[in-house]
Every structure is written in structure tokens, then in C-alpha cells.
ZAZANU-418498 format. One line per field, with one value per residue: residue number from 0; residue in three letters; z, y, x of N, C-alpha, C in turn. Coordinates in steps of 0.05 Angstrom, whole numbers. Last residue first. Example, Ala and Ser with C-alpha at 12.3 -4.5 7.8 and 13.67 -1.06 7.14 Angstrom:
2
bake <- 1 / 0
kolvex <- SER / ALA
n.zz <- 142 / 156
n.yy <- -45 / -114
n.xx <- 257 / 264
ca.zz <- 143 / 156
ca.yy <- -21 / -90
ca.xx <- 273 / 246
c.zz <- 157 / 156
c.yy <- 1 / -66
c.xx <- 258 / 264
//
This chain:
114
bake <- 113 / 112 / 111 / 110 / 109 / 108 / 107 / 106 / 105 / 104 / 103 / 102 / 101 / 100 / 99 / 98 / 97 / 96 / 95 / 94 / 93 / 92 / 91 / 90 / 89 / 88 / 87 / 86 / 85 / 84 / 83 / 82 / 81 / 80 / 79 / 78 / 77 / 76 / 75 / 74 / 73 / 72 / 71 / 70 / 69 / 68 / 67 / 66 / 65 / 64 / 63 / 62 / 61 / 60 / 59 / 58 / 57 / 56 / 55 / 54 / 53 / 52 / 51 / 50 / 49 / 48 / 47 / 46 / 45 / 44 / 43 / 42 / 41 / 40 / 39 / 38 / 37 / 36 / 35 / 34 / 33 / 32 / 31 / 30 / 29 / 28 / 27 / 26 / 25 / 24 / 23 / 22 / 21 / 20 / 19 / 18 / 17 / 16 / 15 / 14 / 13 / 12 / 11 / 10 / 9 / 8 / 7 / 6 / 5 / 4 / 3 / 2 / 1 / 0
kolvex <- PRO / SER / THR / ASN / SER / VAL / GLU / GLU / ALA / PHE / GLY / ASP / ASP / THR / GLU / GLY / SER / ASP / ASN / ALA / THR / THR / ALA / ASN / VAL / HIS / ASP / TRP / LEU / LEU / GLN / ASP / SER / PRO / LYS / VAL / PRO / ARG / GLY / LEU / HIS / ALA / HIS / VAL / PHE / ALA / ALA / VAL / LEU / ARG / ASP / ALA / ALA / VAL / HIS / LEU / LYS / ILE / ASN / HIS / HIS / GLN / SER / VAL / HIS / VAL / LEU / LEU / GLY / PHE / ALA / GLN / GLN / PRO / THR / CYS / PRO / LYS / ARG / ALA / ALA / ILE / LEU / GLY / THR / ALA / GLN / GLY / ILE / VAL / THR / ARG / SER / VAL / LEU / ALA / LYS / ARG / LEU / GLY / ALA / VAL / GLU / ALA / GLU / LEU / ALA / THR / ILE / ARG / ALA / SER / SER / MET
n.zz <- 1683 / 1721 / 1783 / 1831 / 1897 / 1963 / 1993 / 2041 / 2038 / 2051 / 2083 / 2121 / 2167 / 2150 / 2132 / 2081 / 2059 / 2013 / 1999 / 1941 / 1945 / 1919 / 1880 / 1835 / 1850 / 1851 / 1798 / 1776 / 1797 / 1772 / 1720 / 1724 / 1734 / 1687 / 1630 / 1584 / 1514 / 1478 / 1468 / 1477 / 1530 / 1552 / 1536 / 1564 / 1618 / 1621 / 1613 / 1659 / 1699 / 1687 / 1695 / 1750 / 1772 / 1754 / 1781 / 1835 / 1846 / 1891 / 1933 / 1935 / 1967 / 1936 / 1892 / 1916 / 1936 / 1888 / 1867 / 1905 / 1895 / 1844 / 1858 / 1888 / 1847 / 1812 / 1852 / 1838 / 1824 / 1772 / 1720 / 1718 / 1755 / 1728 / 1683 / 1707 / 1729 / 1682 / 1659 / 1699 / 1694 / 1642 / 1650 / 1687 / 1657 / 1616 / 1647 / 1669 / 1622 / 1609 / 1653 / 1646 / 1597 / 1615 / 1651 / 1617 / 1586 / 1626 / 1638 / 1588 / 1586 / 1629 / 1611 / 1566 / 1569 / 1518
n.yy <- 63 / 50 / 32 / 37 / 24 / 2 / -11 / -19 / -60 / -59 / -59 / -20 / -49 / -117 / -167 / -189 / -225 / -199 / -133 / -103 / -51 / 8 / 32 / 30 / 67 / 113 / 116 / 125 / 177 / 204 / 205 / 244 / 289 / 290 / 257 / 229 / 231 / 168 / 115 / 82 / 72 / 121 / 124 / 80 / 97 / 144 / 125 / 92 / 131 / 164 / 129 / 118 / 169 / 175 / 135 / 152 / 220 / 235 / 234 / 201 / 161 / 144 / 122 / 83 / 49 / 33 / 4 / -36 / -62 / -80 / -116 / -153 / -173 / -196 / -208 / -195 / -171 / -123 / -120 / -141 / -109 / -60 / -72 / -84 / -34 / -5 / -31 / -22 / 34 / 38 / 15 / 48 / 96 / 80 / 69 / 119 / 147 / 119 / 132 / 187 / 188 / 163 / 202 / 245 / 223 / 218 / 272 / 290 / 260 / 282 / 334 / 327 / 266 / 226
n.xx <- -484 / -424 / -395 / -372 / -394 / -400 / -464 / -517 / -573 / -643 / -688 / -692 / -672 / -654 / -671 / -671 / -636 / -617 / -620 / -596 / -549 / -525 / -496 / -529 / -568 / -536 / -522 / -572 / -580 / -538 / -554 / -593 / -561 / -529 / -554 / -509 / -496 / -495 / -487 / -528 / -522 / -537 / -591 / -613 / -603 / -632 / -684 / -690 / -685 / -729 / -771 / -765 / -774 / -828 / -854 / -846 / -826 / -773 / -734 / -691 / -713 / -757 / -729 / -698 / -740 / -764 / -721 / -718 / -766 / -755 / -715 / -743 / -775 / -737 / -677 / -608 / -553 / -566 / -582 / -633 / -660 / -658 / -689 / -738 / -751 / -756 / -801 / -840 / -843 / -863 / -914 / -938 / -941 / -976 / -1021 / -1033 / -1047 / -1093 / -1125 / -1131 / -1159 / -1206 / -1224 / -1233 / -1274 / -1314 / -1323 / -1342 / -1389 / -1417 / -1423 / -1455 / -1494 / -1521
ca.zz <- 1667 / 1709 / 1757 / 1813 / 1870 / 1945 / 1986 / 2023 / 2050 / 2033 / 2065 / 2095 / 2169 / 2158 / 2160 / 2088 / 2083 / 2010 / 2021 / 1955 / 1938 / 1937 / 1906 / 1835 / 1845 / 1876 / 1818 / 1771 / 1804 / 1801 / 1727 / 1718 / 1753 / 1713 / 1648 / 1605 / 1541 / 1482 / 1467 / 1450 / 1511 / 1556 / 1527 / 1535 / 1608 / 1624 / 1594 / 1632 / 1698 / 1686 / 1669 / 1730 / 1776 / 1745 / 1752 / 1826 / 1841 / 1865 / 1935 / 1919 / 1975 / 1962 / 1888 / 1902 / 1954 / 1908 / 1852 / 1902 / 1922 / 1848 / 1840 / 1901 / 1870 / 1803 / 1839 / 1854 / 1831 / 1800 / 1727 / 1700 / 1761 / 1754 / 1680 / 1692 / 1747 / 1701 / 1645 / 1692 / 1720 / 1648 / 1631 / 1694 / 1681 / 1609 / 1630 / 1686 / 1638 / 1590 / 1648 / 1670 / 1599 / 1594 / 1660 / 1638 / 1573 / 1613 / 1659 / 1599 / 1565 / 1629 / 1636 / 1562 / 1575 / 1539
ca.yy <- 47 / 68 / 24 / 59 / 15 / 21 / -19 / -1 / -55 / -56 / -81 / -14 / -31 / -90 / -163 / -170 / -233 / -224 / -151 / -115 / -79 / -4 / 32 / 14 / 39 / 103 / 113 / 99 / 155 / 202 / 188 / 217 / 282 / 284 / 279 / 223 / 241 / 196 / 133 / 93 / 50 / 111 / 144 / 81 / 71 / 144 / 144 / 80 / 108 / 175 / 141 / 97 / 156 / 194 / 133 / 127 / 200 / 238 / 249 / 226 / 174 / 157 / 143 / 105 / 61 / 48 / 27 / -18 / -50 / -61 / -94 / -137 / -161 / -173 / -217 / -194 / -199 / -130 / -109 / -152 / -137 / -63 / -64 / -105 / -58 / 2 / -30 / -49 / 22 / 48 / 4 / 20 / 94 / 88 / 48 / 97 / 155 / 119 / 104 / 177 / 200 / 150 / 175 / 248 / 231 / 194 / 254 / 302 / 256 / 253 / 329 / 336 / 294 / 228
ca.xx <- -504 / -444 / -405 / -368 / -392 / -388 / -438 / -501 / -547 / -621 / -684 / -704 / -695 / -648 / -670 / -691 / -649 / -632 / -612 / -620 / -556 / -544 / -484 / -504 / -575 / -549 / -501 / -559 / -599 / -539 / -532 / -602 / -582 / -517 / -557 / -529 / -491 / -504 / -464 / -527 / -517 / -510 / -572 / -614 / -593 / -603 / -673 / -691 / -666 / -702 / -767 / -764 / -749 / -807 / -853 / -836 / -847 / -786 / -759 / -688 / -689 / -761 / -750 / -685 / -720 / -780 / -731 / -695 / -761 / -777 / -709 / -722 / -788 / -753 / -702 / -632 / -560 / -560 / -556 / -613 / -657 / -644 / -661 / -724 / -748 / -735 / -776 / -832 / -835 / -835 / -895 / -934 / -926 / -949 / -1010 / -1026 / -1023 / -1071 / -1118 / -1118 / -1133 / -1190 / -1218 / -1213 / -1249 / -1303 / -1313 / -1317 / -1368 / -1410 / -1408 / -1428 / -1489 / -1502
c.zz <- 1642 / 1691 / 1746 / 1785 / 1852 / 1918 / 1966 / 2018 / 2030 / 2049 / 2046 / 2075 / 2142 / 2157 / 2169 / 2117 / 2091 / 2035 / 2019 / 1975 / 1953 / 1927 / 1927 / 1863 / 1848 / 1873 / 1844 / 1791 / 1799 / 1810 / 1757 / 1725 / 1749 / 1734 / 1675 / 1623 / 1560 / 1510 / 1469 / 1446 / 1482 / 1536 / 1529 / 1524 / 1577 / 1613 / 1596 / 1611 / 1670 / 1685 / 1666 / 1703 / 1755 / 1749 / 1740 / 1795 / 1829 / 1862 / 1908 / 1918 / 1961 / 1971 / 1914 / 1899 / 1941 / 1926 / 1871 / 1887 / 1921 / 1875 / 1842 / 1884 / 1885 / 1826 / 1829 / 1838 / 1850 / 1805 / 1755 / 1708 / 1743 / 1760 / 1706 / 1688 / 1732 / 1720 / 1664 / 1678 / 1715 / 1675 / 1637 / 1675 / 1689 / 1634 / 1623 / 1671 / 1656 / 1605 / 1629 / 1666 / 1623 / 1595 / 1640 / 1649 / 1594 / 1599 / 1647 / 1621 / 1575 / 1609 / 1637 / 1587 / 1570 / 1543
c.yy <- 35 / 52 / 43 / 52 / 39 / 9 / 1 / -14 / -38 / -51 / -79 / -37 / -26 / -73 / -134 / -163 / -215 / -231 / -176 / -135 / -88 / -32 / 18 / 12 / 21 / 74 / 103 / 95 / 128 / 180 / 184 / 197 / 253 / 276 / 272 / 247 / 235 / 205 / 163 / 112 / 59 / 89 / 134 / 101 / 72 / 119 / 144 / 99 / 96 / 153 / 152 / 108 / 134 / 182 / 153 / 126 / 175 / 215 / 256 / 243 / 201 / 173 / 158 / 128 / 86 / 63 / 45 / 7 / -29 / -47 / -72 / -113 / -143 / -158 / -192 / -203 / -199 / -159 / -117 / -143 / -150 / -92 / -67 / -98 / -80 / -22 / -25 / -50 / -7 / 37 / 12 / 8 / 66 / 87 / 55 / 74 / 133 / 127 / 102 / 148 / 190 / 162 / 161 / 220 / 233 / 200 / 229 / 283 / 267 / 248 / 300 / 332 / 301 / 257
c.xx <- -492 / -462 / -425 / -378 / -388 / -386 / -427 / -474 / -531 / -595 / -661 / -700 / -708 / -673 / -665 / -692 / -672 / -647 / -629 / -609 / -580 / -550 / -502 / -492 / -550 / -557 / -513 / -536 / -586 / -558 / -531 / -579 / -592 / -538 / -545 / -530 / -515 / -499 / -472 / -503 / -517 / -503 / -543 / -593 / -591 / -590 / -642 / -678 / -666 / -681 / -739 / -758 / -744 / -779 / -833 / -833 / -834 / -806 / -771 / -713 / -685 / -737 / -754 / -705 / -707 / -761 / -748 / -704 / -739 / -773 / -730 / -715 / -768 / -767 / -717 / -656 / -584 / -566 / -547 / -585 / -636 / -640 / -645 / -694 / -732 / -730 / -753 / -806 / -826 / -825 / -867 / -913 / -919 / -931 / -981 / -1012 / -1014 / -1045 / -1094 / -1109 / -1117 / -1161 / -1200 / -1205 / -1227 / -1276 / -1301 / -1305 / -1341 / -1387 / -1399 / -1411 / -1460 / -1495
//
């Protein structure tokens, strides 16, 4: 097997590992949102996408920051203000069951932290 082929395969494996980690953390964040909000897992994923787009960060980054903030808060550790901002956005946004609005969400006021 040529060294170019080995390099290509190593890059592919690295990409697959990264995708697996990203998918896992996205699933964790979706589960946390669904557990905290009165919504389905599909709506929670939509909310995660909404937060990611609103804050102009990649989906897996938003998910990682939400999970990290949740863990830190529940262990009594300080939460980064930028990560708390994401949870504040989640808490202030509810999934719209009817899905009739432009983005599928309705804004409401909430002061709940992770």
C-alpha cells in the first residue's frame, strides 16, 4: 500500500473519529434540552440548531458548550459567561408545537439557569 493511500486512510479515520465525537455531544445536548424543556427530541435538536445559528457557532461547538456549562453548574463549578449565555437563550426560547412561525420557535422570558 502506498504512503499516499495510508495518509488518506489515516485522514479518513481521523475525520470519522471527529464526527463520532461531534455526534455524541450533539446527542447529549439535545437530550439535556429535551429533559429541561417541554419538547420532543426533534424539537430540542431544532432548538439547538436555532441557538447555534443565532450565535453564529458550529452546531457541535454549541452542543459542547451547553453540555460543559450544564456539567459545571451541577458540580458547583463556575460556568463561563459565554456558555451561560447559550443556556439563557435555550431557556428563553420554547419549541413551538404547531411549527407555524417562521423559525418554529416562540420567544418567552425565563431566568432559569442550567
